[in-house]
C-alpha positions as CSV (number, residue, x, y, z in Angstrom):
1,M,0.0,0.0,0.0
2,S,1.4,3.4,-1.0
3,I,1.0,6.1,1.7
4,R,1.5,9.8,1.1
5,R,3.2,11.0,4.2
6,T,2.4,14.5,5.7
7,H,4.7,17.0,4.2
8,F,3.7,20.2,6.1
9,A,3.0,18.9,9.6
10,G,5.2,20.7,12.1
11,T,5.7,23.7,9.8
12,W,2.4,24.9,8.3
13,Y,0.4,23.3,11.1
14,P,1.3,21.9,14.5
15,T,1.2,18.2,15.4
16,G,-0.2,16.1,18.2
17,N,-2.2,17.6,21.1
18,S,-1.1,21.1,20.0
19,L,-3.0,20.7,16.7
20,K,-6.1,19.4,18.4
21,K,-6.2,22.3,20.9
22,S,-5.7,24.8,18.1
23,I,-8.6,23.4,16.0
24,E,-10.8,23.3,19.1
25,R,-10.0,26.9,19.9
26,Y,-10.7,28.1,16.4
27,L,-14.0,26.3,16.3
28,K,-15.0,27.7,19.7
29,N,-14.2,31.2,18.6
30,A,-16.1,30.9,15.3
31,T,-19.7,32.1,15.1
32,S,-22.3,29.6,14.1
33,H,-24.6,30.3,11.2
34,T,-28.0,28.9,10.6
35,I,-27.9,26.0,8.2
36,H,-31.4,24.8,7.2
37,H,-30.2,21.7,5.4
38,Y,-26.9,19.8,5.1
39,T,-23.9,21.4,3.5
40,Q,-22.7,19.8,0.3
41,G,-19.4,21.7,0.2
42,I,-17.3,24.5,1.5
43,I,-14.9,27.1,0.3
44,C,-11.9,27.0,2.7
45,P,-8.4,28.7,2.7
46,H,-5.2,26.8,2.8
47,A,-2.5,29.0,4.4
48,G,-0.6,28.1,7.5
49,L,-2.9,27.2,10.3
50,V,-1.8,30.2,12.4
51,Y,-3.0,32.5,9.6
52,S,-6.0,30.8,8.1
53,G,-7.1,28.5,10.9
54,P,-9.7,30.9,12.3
55,T,-11.3,31.3,8.9
56,M,-11.1,27.5,8.2
57,A,-13.2,27.1,11.4
58,Y,-16.0,29.2,10.0
59,S,-16.1,26.8,7.0
60,W,-16.1,23.7,9.1
61,L,-18.3,24.7,12.0
62,P,-21.7,24.2,10.2
63,V,-20.5,20.9,8.9
64,R,-19.7,19.7,12.4
65,D,-22.9,21.1,13.9
66,N,-25.1,19.3,11.3
67,L,-23.4,15.9,11.3
68,A,-25.9,14.3,13.7
69,R,-28.9,15.4,11.7
70,R,-27.2,14.4,8.4
71,N,-26.4,11.0,9.7
72,K,-29.9,10.5,11.0
73,Q,-31.3,11.3,7.6
74,G,-29.0,8.6,6.1
75,Q,-26.8,11.1,4.3
76,Q,-23.5,10.4,5.9
77,I,-20.5,11.9,4.3
78,K,-18.6,9.0,2.7
79,R,-16.4,10.6,0.0
80,V,-14.7,14.0,0.1
81,F,-13.5,15.7,-3.1
82,I,-10.7,18.2,-2.5
83,L,-10.2,20.6,-5.3
84,G,-7.1,22.8,-5.0
85,P,-4.8,24.8,-7.3
86,S,-1.2,24.0,-8.1
87,H,1.4,26.3,-6.6
88,Q,4.6,24.5,-7.4
89,S,4.2,23.3,-10.9
90,Y,2.3,24.4,-14.0
91,T,-0.2,22.1,-15.6
92,T,-3.2,22.4,-17.9
93,K,-4.6,19.1,-16.5
94,C,-6.4,17.8,-13.4
95,L,-3.9,15.7,-11.5
96,L,-4.8,12.9,-9.1
97,T,-2.7,11.4,-6.4
98,G,-1.0,8.1,-7.1
99,H,-1.2,7.0,-3.5
100,S,-3.8,4.7,-2.0
101,S,-3.9,6.5,1.3
102,W,-2.8,9.8,2.9
103,E,-1.3,10.1,6.4
104,T,-3.1,12.7,8.5
105,P,-2.6,14.0,12.1
106,F,-5.7,12.0,13.1
107,G,-5.1,8.8,11.3
108,D,-4.6,7.6,7.7
109,V,-7.4,8.2,5.3
110,Q,-8.1,6.1,2.3
111,V,-8.0,7.5,-1.2
112,D,-11.0,6.5,-3.4
113,T,-8.8,4.9,-6.1
114,K,-12.0,3.6,-7.8
115,T,-13.2,7.1,-8.4
116,N,-9.8,8.2,-9.6
117,K,-9.9,5.4,-12.2
118,E,-13.4,6.5,-13.2
119,L,-12.3,10.1,-13.7
120,M,-9.3,9.1,-15.8
121,K,-11.6,6.9,-17.9
122,K,-14.2,9.6,-18.4
123,A,-11.7,12.3,-19.4
124,P,-8.3,10.7,-20.1
125,K,-6.9,13.8,-21.8
126,I,-7.6,15.9,-18.7
127,F,-7.3,13.6,-15.7
128,N,-3.7,12.3,-15.1
129,K,-1.8,11.1,-12.1
130,M,0.6,13.6,-10.5
131,G,4.3,12.8,-9.9
132,S,5.4,12.0,-6.3
133,N,7.3,15.2,-5.9
134,T,4.4,17.3,-7.2
135,D,2.1,15.4,-4.8
136,S,4.3,15.9,-1.8
137,N,5.1,19.6,-2.4
138,E,1.6,20.9,-3.0
139,H,0.0,22.4,0.2
140,S,-3.5,23.4,-1.0
141,L,-4.7,19.8,-0.6
142,E,-2.9,18.6,2.5
143,L,-3.8,21.8,4.5
144,Q,-7.5,20.7,4.4
145,L,-6.8,17.4,6.2
146,P,-6.4,18.6,9.8
147,F,-9.9,20.0,10.1
148,L,-11.3,17.3,7.8
149,T,-10.0,14.4,9.8
150,Y,-10.7,16.1,13.2
151,I,-14.4,16.5,12.3
152,L,-15.0,13.4,10.2
153,E,-13.6,10.0,11.3
154,A,-10.7,9.3,8.9
155,S,-11.6,5.6,9.0
156,E,-15.1,6.3,7.8
157,I,-14.4,8.4,4.7
158,Q,-12.4,8.3,1.4
159,I,-10.9,11.3,-0.3
160,V,-10.4,12.3,-3.9
161,P,-7.7,15.0,-3.9
162,I,-7.6,16.8,-7.3
163,M,-4.9,19.3,-8.2
164,V,-6.6,21.6,-10.7
165,G,-4.4,23.3,-13.3
166,Q,-5.0,26.2,-15.7
167,L,-7.8,24.5,-17.6
168,S,-9.1,25.8,-21.0
169,S,-12.7,26.7,-21.2
170,K,-13.4,23.5,-23.0
171,S,-11.7,21.4,-20.4
172,Q,-13.5,23.3,-17.6
173,K,-16.8,22.5,-19.2
174,S,-15.9,18.8,-19.5
175,V,-14.7,18.5,-16.0
176,S,-17.7,20.3,-14.5
177,Q,-20.1,18.0,-16.3
178,I,-18.3,15.0,-14.8
179,L,-18.2,16.5,-11.3
180,Q,-21.9,17.3,-11.5
181,E,-22.7,13.6,-11.4
182,Y,-20.8,13.2,-8.1
183,F,-22.3,16.4,-6.7
184,L,-25.8,14.9,-7.0
185,D,-24.9,12.2,-4.6
186,P,-25.6,13.4,-1.0
187,H,-22.9,11.1,0.4
188,N,-20.3,13.2,-1.4
189,F,-18.8,16.3,0.0
190,F,-16.7,19.0,-1.8
191,I,-13.9,21.2,-0.5
192,I,-12.8,24.1,-2.7
193,S,-9.4,25.0,-1.4
194,T,-8.5,28.6,-2.1
195,D,-7.1,31.8,-0.6
196,F,-8.2,35.2,-1.9
197,C,-6.2,38.3,-2.7
198,H,-2.4,38.0,-2.5
199,W,-1.5,41.6,-2.3
200,G,2.0,43.1,-2.4
201,S,5.1,43.5,-4.6
202,N,6.1,39.9,-3.9
203,F,2.8,38.7,-5.5
204,D,3.1,41.3,-8.4
205,Y,-0.3,42.6,-7.4
206,Q,-0.9,46.1,-5.9
207,K,-4.2,47.0,-7.4
208,T,-6.4,49.4,-5.4
209,I,-9.8,51.0,-6.0
210,K,-9.7,54.8,-6.4
211,G,-11.2,56.6,-3.4
212,V,-11.1,53.6,-1.1
213,S,-8.5,53.8,1.7
214,P,-6.5,52.7,3.6
215,I,-5.1,50.0,1.3
216,W,-6.5,47.1,3.3
217,K,-10.1,48.4,2.8
218,S,-9.4,48.6,-0.9
219,I,-8.2,45.0,-0.9
220,E,-11.3,43.9,1.0
221,K,-13.5,45.8,-1.5
222,I,-11.9,43.9,-4.4
223,D,-12.3,40.6,-2.6
224,R,-15.9,41.2,-1.7
225,L,-16.8,42.1,-5.3
226,G,-15.4,38.7,-6.2
227,M,-17.3,37.0,-3.4
228,D,-20.5,38.6,-4.6
229,A,-19.9,37.3,-8.1
230,I,-19.2,33.8,-6.7
231,E,-22.3,33.7,-4.6
232,T,-24.4,34.1,-7.8
233,L,-23.1,30.8,-9.0
234,Q,-22.8,32.3,-12.4
235,P,-19.4,31.5,-13.9
236,N,-19.6,34.2,-16.5
237,L,-20.0,36.9,-13.8
238,F,-17.0,35.6,-11.9
239,T,-14.9,35.4,-15.1
240,K,-15.8,39.0,-16.0
241,Y,-14.8,40.0,-12.5
242,L,-11.4,38.3,-12.8
243,E,-10.8,40.0,-16.1
244,K,-11.5,43.4,-14.7
245,Y,-9.7,43.2,-11.3
246,E,-7.1,40.5,-12.1
247,N,-7.5,39.4,-8.4
248,T,-4.9,36.9,-7.3
249,I,-7.3,34.2,-6.2
250,C,-5.2,31.1,-6.4
251,G,-8.2,28.7,-6.6
252,S,-10.1,30.6,-9.2
253,V,-10.3,27.6,-11.6
254,P,-11.5,25.2,-8.9
255,L,-14.1,27.8,-8.0
256,L,-15.2,28.1,-11.6
257,L,-15.5,24.3,-11.9
258,F,-17.6,24.0,-8.8
259,M,-19.9,26.9,-9.9
260,R,-20.5,25.1,-13.2
261,S,-21.3,21.9,-11.4
262,V,-23.8,23.2,-8.9
263,D,-27.6,22.9,-9.4
264,K,-28.4,26.5,-8.8
265,E,-32.1,25.7,-8.2
266,K,-31.3,23.3,-5.4
267,F,-28.2,24.8,-3.8
268,S,-26.9,28.2,-2.8
269,L,-23.6,29.6,-1.6
270,K,-23.0,32.0,1.2
271,F,-19.8,33.5,2.5
272,V,-19.8,33.6,6.2
273,H,-16.4,35.0,7.1
274,Y,-13.5,37.1,5.7
275,E,-10.1,38.0,7.1
276,Q,-6.7,39.3,6.0
277,S,-3.3,38.2,7.3
278,N,-2.3,41.8,7.6
279,K,-4.0,45.2,7.5
280,V,-2.0,46.9,4.7
281,E,-1.4,50.6,5.2
282,D,1.7,51.0,3.0
283,K,2.5,49.9,-0.5
284,N,5.6,48.1,0.9
285,D,3.3,45.8,3.0
286,M,1.8,42.6,1.9
287,S,-1.2,40.4,2.9
288,V,-3.2,37.4,1.9
289,S,-7.0,37.2,2.3
290,Y,-9.1,34.3,3.5
291,A,-12.8,33.6,3.0
292,A,-15.1,30.9,4.3
293,G,-18.0,29.8,2.2
294,I,-20.8,27.3,2.6
295,F,-22.7,25.4,-0.1
296,Q,-26.0,24.4,1.3
297,K,-29.2,22.8,0.0
298,N,-32.0,25.3,-0.3
299,E,-35.2,24.9,1.8
300,E,-37.8,22.9,0.1
301,N,-41.2,24.6,-0.3
């Protein structure tokens, strides 16, 4: 059995009891939001836990709080799709892990290798396996595991980690049609792993909105315009937003894929929290933004 070992434990997030205490503290400090039905997916950041952990908790809190009701209704989460961008290597494909299980701080979790084979069979020109170095070095997927395996029993779920590259419009359409089939299954759960604005000279992005100051408020305005577009679940509006503001949202393609996959009549998206790693006052400063979003089933009339 091939196991992917944790690559960022002890650096990007703590280990052992320290990790458990951190997650519990973040969840305790997060504000609960009313969820009428079960959540089908979340938008969740993937920076180091000390930076994005508080926002991650806002994504995961309603999932935790609705587990009992979900299980009672026979809609247990059995399979978790994790869609994240590639930070270390360029690709125009969707890359799947070649491992059969992933080590996590709360126990090993099995990879759904059957679903991986299905995806590669349905779109062999788009879905490929990633190399071991690419797999190990990408943080956007692994950083979802601490909260995931703390809230859901690692032994009771399978994961489908997907590294999403810079897909063409044609490829996006093909992948979204495939993912839509899985989204219809209430036992499946989706995590869209993304940070929002990466602002500063190091990120080659210092756009501001005229008349909005200080800089951190301008950054927030740019982010919230994007969040508003995403909440419509209309990919064309989000695409136009990206063209206008060129916001450095690293998971923009995973977001677009999911927006195309969602049944807009049955599900809605709501952002429930927003933070910045630093309140930028000067052009020499830098920051990364984090947002928590919830995909939930609409109330039935």
